[in-house]
C-alpha positions as CSV (number, residue, x, y, z in Angstrom):
1,X,0.0,0.0,0.3
2,X,2.9,2.4,0.8
3,X,4.5,1.7,-2.5
4,X,1.5,2.5,-4.4
5,X,0.8,5.5,-2.4
6,X,4.5,6.7,-3.0
7,X,4.2,6.0,-6.6
8,X,1.3,8.5,-7.2
9,X,2.5,11.2,-4.5
10,X,6.2,11.1,-6.1
11,X,7.3,14.5,-6.1
12,X,10.4,16.8,-5.6
13,X,10.9,17.8,-1.8
14,X,9.8,21.4,-2.3
15,X,6.6,20.4,-4.1
16,X,3.7,21.7,-1.9
17,X,0.3,19.9,-1.2
18,X,-1.5,21.5,-4.1
19,X,1.2,20.2,-6.6
20,X,1.2,17.0,-5.1
21,X,-2.3,16.7,-5.7
22,X,-1.9,17.7,-9.3
23,X,0.6,14.7,-9.6
24,X,-2.2,12.3,-8.0
25,X,-4.6,13.5,-10.1
26,X,-2.2,13.2,-13.3
27,X,-0.8,9.8,-12.4
28,X,-4.5,8.3,-11.8
29,X,-5.5,9.4,-15.2
30,X,-2.4,7.9,-16.8
31,X,-2.9,4.8,-14.9
32,X,-6.3,4.3,-15.9
33,X,-5.9,4.8,-19.5
34,X,-3.1,2.6,-19.8
35,X,-5.2,0.0,-18.3
36,X,-7.6,0.5,-20.9
37,X,-5.3,0.6,-23.8
38,X,-3.5,-2.5,-22.5
39,X,-7.0,-4.4,-22.5
40,X,-7.8,-3.1,-26.1
41,X,-4.2,-4.3,-27.3
42,X,-3.3,-0.7,-28.4
43,X,0.3,-0.9,-28.0
44,X,1.0,2.5,-29.2
45,X,-1.3,4.5,-27.1
46,X,0.3,2.3,-24.4
47,X,3.8,3.4,-24.9
48,X,2.4,7.1,-24.8
49,X,1.1,6.4,-21.5
50,X,4.2,4.5,-20.2
51,X,6.3,7.5,-21.6
52,X,4.0,10.0,-19.9
53,X,4.5,8.4,-16.6
54,X,8.1,8.0,-16.9
55,X,8.2,11.9,-17.7
56,X,6.6,12.9,-14.7
57,X,9.6,11.8,-12.8
58,X,12.0,14.2,-14.3
59,X,11.7,17.0,-11.9
60,X,12.5,14.4,-9.2
61,X,15.3,12.8,-10.9
62,X,17.0,15.9,-11.8
63,X,16.5,17.2,-8.2
64,X,18.2,13.9,-6.8
65,X,21.1,13.8,-9.5
66,X,21.7,17.6,-9.8
67,X,21.1,18.6,-6.1
68,X,18.8,21.2,-7.4
69,X,15.5,22.8,-6.0
70,X,12.7,23.3,-8.2
71,X,10.5,26.3,-7.8
72,X,6.7,25.0,-7.6
73,X,5.4,27.1,-10.6
74,X,8.1,25.7,-13.0
75,X,7.5,22.0,-11.8
76,X,3.6,22.4,-12.1
77,X,4.3,23.9,-15.5
78,X,6.7,21.2,-16.6
79,X,4.1,18.4,-15.6
80,X,1.1,20.0,-17.3
81,X,3.0,20.7,-20.3
82,X,3.9,16.6,-20.7
83,X,0.0,15.7,-19.5
84,X,-1.5,18.5,-22.2
85,X,1.2,17.1,-24.7
86,X,0.8,13.7,-24.5
87,X,-2.6,12.6,-22.8
88,X,-4.5,15.4,-24.2
89,X,-2.8,16.3,-27.0
90,X,-2.1,12.9,-28.4
91,X,-4.6,10.7,-27.0
92,X,-7.7,12.9,-26.3
93,X,-6.8,14.7,-30.1
94,X,-6.7,18.1,-28.6
95,X,-4.6,18.6,-31.3
96,X,-7.4,18.1,-33.8
97,X,-10.2,19.9,-31.8
98,X,-8.0,23.1,-30.8
99,X,-5.9,24.0,-34.0
100,X,-3.4,26.0,-31.9
101,X,-2.7,23.4,-29.3
102,X,0.1,21.9,-30.9
103,X,1.8,25.6,-31.7
104,X,1.0,26.6,-28.3
105,X,2.5,23.5,-26.5
106,X,5.9,23.8,-28.8
107,X,6.2,27.6,-27.8
108,X,6.1,26.8,-24.3
109,X,8.6,23.9,-24.8
110,X,11.2,26.4,-25.9
111,X,10.6,28.7,-23.2
112,X,10.8,26.0,-20.4
113,X,13.6,24.4,-22.0
114,X,15.5,27.4,-22.2
115,X,14.4,28.1,-18.6
116,X,16.2,24.7,-17.5
117,X,19.1,25.3,-19.6
118,X,19.7,28.6,-18.3
119,X,19.4,27.5,-14.9
120,X,21.8,24.8,-15.3
121,X,24.3,27.3,-16.4
122,X,23.7,30.0,-14.1
123,X,23.8,27.6,-10.9
124,X,27.2,26.5,-12.4
125,X,28.5,30.3,-13.0
126,X,27.4,31.0,-9.7
127,X,28.8,28.2,-7.6
128,X,32.0,26.8,-9.5
129,X,35.1,28.5,-8.3
130,X,37.0,30.6,-10.7
131,X,34.1,30.8,-13.2
132,X,32.7,34.2,-14.5
133,X,30.6,33.7,-17.6
134,X,29.1,36.6,-19.4
135,X,25.5,37.1,-19.5
136,X,25.7,37.0,-23.4
137,X,27.5,33.5,-23.4
138,X,24.7,32.6,-20.6
139,X,22.0,33.5,-23.2
140,X,23.6,31.9,-26.2
141,X,24.0,28.4,-24.2
142,X,20.4,29.2,-23.0
143,X,19.2,29.4,-26.4
144,X,21.4,26.6,-27.8
145,X,19.9,23.9,-25.1
146,X,16.3,25.0,-25.8
147,X,16.8,24.2,-29.5
148,X,18.5,20.9,-28.8
149,X,15.9,19.8,-26.6
150,X,13.4,20.8,-29.5
151,X,15.3,18.7,-31.7
152,X,15.2,15.9,-29.7
153,X,11.6,15.8,-29.4
154,X,11.2,16.1,-33.2
155,X,13.5,13.1,-33.1
156,X,11.3,11.1,-30.8
157,X,8.2,12.1,-32.9
158,X,9.7,10.9,-36.2
159,X,10.6,7.3,-34.8
160,X,7.4,7.0,-32.9
161,X,5.4,7.3,-35.9
162,X,7.9,5.2,-37.9
163,X,8.2,2.2,-35.4
164,X,4.9,2.7,-33.4
165,X,2.7,3.5,-35.9
166,X,1.6,6.6,-34.6
167,X,1.1,10.0,-36.0
168,X,2.9,12.6,-33.7
169,X,3.9,14.6,-36.9
170,X,0.5,15.6,-37.9
171,X,-0.2,15.5,-41.6
172,X,-1.2,18.6,-43.3
173,X,-3.2,18.9,-47.0
174,X,-1.1,21.2,-49.5
175,X,-1.9,22.2,-52.9
176,X,1.4,22.4,-54.3
177,X,4.9,20.7,-54.1
178,X,8.4,20.9,-55.8
179,X,10.2,17.8,-56.4
180,X,13.3,16.3,-58.5
181,X,12.1,12.8,-58.5
182,X,9.1,13.0,-60.3
183,X,10.3,15.1,-63.1
184,X,11.5,13.8,-66.8
185,X,15.1,15.6,-66.5
186,X,17.3,14.4,-63.7
187,X,18.0,16.9,-61.0
188,X,15.5,19.1,-62.5
189,X,12.7,20.8,-59.8
190,X,9.2,19.9,-61.0
191,X,6.4,22.0,-60.0
192,X,2.9,20.4,-59.3
193,X,0.4,23.5,-58.3
194,X,-3.1,23.5,-57.8
195,X,-3.6,20.2,-56.6
196,X,-7.0,19.1,-56.6
197,X,-6.7,15.6,-54.9
198,X,-4.3,12.5,-54.4
199,X,-5.0,9.1,-55.2
200,X,-3.2,6.3,-53.5
201,X,-3.0,2.8,-54.6
202,X,-1.7,-0.3,-52.8
203,X,-2.6,-3.5,-51.5
204,X,-4.0,-4.9,-47.8
205,X,-2.6,-8.0,-45.8
206,X,-4.8,-10.2,-48.1
207,X,-3.2,-8.8,-51.4
208,X,-6.4,-7.1,-52.4
209,X,-6.2,-3.6,-54.1
210,X,-6.8,-0.5,-51.9
211,X,-7.5,2.9,-53.4
212,X,-7.5,6.0,-50.9
213,X,-8.5,9.4,-52.3
214,X,-7.4,12.5,-50.8
215,X,-9.5,15.5,-51.4
216,X,-8.5,19.2,-51.5
217,X,-4.8,18.3,-52.8
218,X,-1.6,16.5,-51.6
219,X,-0.9,14.8,-48.2
220,X,2.4,16.1,-46.6
221,X,3.6,13.5,-43.9
222,X,5.1,16.0,-41.2
223,X,7.6,18.4,-42.6
224,X,5.6,21.5,-42.2
225,X,4.3,20.3,-38.9
226,X,8.1,20.0,-37.8
227,X,9.2,23.2,-39.3
228,X,6.3,25.0,-37.6
229,X,7.3,23.4,-34.3
230,X,10.9,24.3,-34.5
231,X,10.0,27.6,-35.4
232,X,7.4,28.5,-32.5
233,X,10.0,26.3,-30.2
234,X,12.9,29.1,-31.5
235,X,10.7,32.1,-30.6
236,X,10.1,30.8,-26.9
237,X,13.8,30.1,-27.0
238,X,14.7,33.7,-27.9
239,X,12.0,35.3,-25.6
240,X,13.6,33.3,-22.4
241,X,17.2,34.1,-23.6
242,X,16.3,37.7,-23.6
243,X,15.1,37.8,-20.2
244,X,17.6,35.4,-19.0
245,X,20.3,37.9,-20.4
246,X,18.5,40.8,-18.5
247,X,18.4,39.4,-15.4
248,X,22.0,38.4,-15.4
249,X,23.3,41.5,-16.5
250,X,21.1,44.3,-14.9
251,X,18.7,44.3,-12.0
252,X,17.7,41.0,-10.6
253,X,14.8,42.3,-8.5
254,X,13.4,43.9,-11.4
255,X,13.2,40.7,-13.5
256,X,12.4,38.6,-10.5
257,X,9.6,36.5,-12.2
258,X,12.4,34.9,-13.8
259,X,13.1,33.3,-10.5
260,X,10.4,30.9,-10.7
261,X,11.8,29.2,-13.8
262,X,15.2,28.7,-12.2
263,X,16.2,25.8,-9.9
264,X,18.2,26.9,-7.0
265,X,20.9,24.7,-5.4
266,X,19.9,22.5,-2.5
267,X,21.0,23.4,0.9
């Protein structure tokens, strides 16, 4: 019984009661959905739910390994982001119901990842003897860390789609394409404009002919979604990098809100 309680309430040492309650609610929802997906043998969805439960442990693992304390607001945003992107976005199809859901989450991801990157380098700069990094260098590392996290997430989406038969890189209908693969001359860009529909012909597992018609254009299978995600991640990274730069360069009291996103060294 204690093991079950510990599993559902597991959080950082600095988490308040409200934050622990959020952990419990999110984990209960994830476990209930996981059991139902396993019963229906939907292995791809089950993988996402297991991944979600693992990701919920990130603040605790970082706290133990790096010996730092998370501000409650930062920890809340991190687990809410994980819940919103996997359980709400992927499994509950919020990406389909709300067109801006994916864009908002990737923008927030860029902001949060920049905050984590800034805090790690800032703590090192404050506590390591003989180290004095400039605010500009801190901002550059912050931006680079955020973009690296964004790229790694896009890798995860790509390989989840390829190996788990998911659709994390959302498709989009486009009306024109440019390609050197379908032109008559080699290495010559062939342009197709005002595409009205696409017909896909294939066979099923029994060898029967299948025909799928996509009305309205050609189906882009993820590249536009990936580029859009990377762009909004860049915007979030830039915003926090600027605030981090100002926080390190000028007045910490004036930019005190930045402290809500900066873990501190454990006492």
